[in-house]
N, C-alpha and C positions, 0 to 999 in steps of 0.2 A: 504494500500500500504506500502510495506517495502523496504527501501533502505539500501544497504549494502556498507559501506565505510570502507576502510582500511587505517590505518595510521601507520607510523613506521619510521625507519631511515635506511639509507644505507651508506656504506663506499665506497667512490670513491677516491682511492689512485693512485698515479702515481709516477714514478721515479723522483728523484730530479736532474735537469739538472746541469751539471758541476761536479758532484760527482760520475759519473759512474765507474771510475777506483779505487775508494776508497776500500781498502781491510782491513776489521776489523774482528777480532775474536769475536764470540758471547760470552758475559760474562755469559750467562745462561747455554748453552749446550757445550761451549768451542769448538765449531766446526769451522774449517777453511777449506772451500772447496778449491780445487785447482784452477780451472779456474773461476768459478762463486762464488763470495763471498756470504756466507749465510746472513750476516748482511748488508742490503741495506738501504741507505738513501732514504726516500720517503716523498712526500708531501701528507699529509692526510687531507681529507675533509669529514665530515659526514653531510649528508643532511637529513632534515625532508622530508618524502614522504607522499603523499596523493594519494591513488589509484595507488600505485607503480610508481608515477611520482615525481622525486625530485623537491621540491618547493623552499626551501631556506637552506643555510648552517647553522648548529647549532654548529659545532666545526671544527677547522682547526688548522694545525700546521705542524711542521717538526718532523720526528721521524726516528729512526733506527729500522728496523723490520727484524727479523731472518726468513728466508724462510724455515728453518728446524724445529725449535721448536715453532715458532710464537711469540717469545719474542719481546716486544715493549719497546722502551725507547725514551722519548721526548728529542729533541736536538735543538740546535740553529745553526745559520750560523757560528758564531764565533767558536763554538766547532768543527764543521765540517772542517772549515779552519785550525784549529790547528791539526786535525787528518791528513789532507793532507800534511801539512808542516813536521810533525813528522814521516811520513810514510817512510819506508826504500825504497831506490831506486835501 
């Protein structure tokens, strides 16, 4: 009898609440979209999966992710608050 089990990881990311209006230019591709900003603050969680079912988180954090070039940069709440305060109005 042979059993086939799959193990791996999956990325479950979601938008970071409170920073939806943050408009930041991507430092990698230097792209600044008009209405929707390419560099979005997200809450990243990576889960260990067993048979395609997320079992437990193996990594988590906050990061800025570019929707155009897929650039990622880790960030903190303090850095995001500073970007909001320094943003042009």
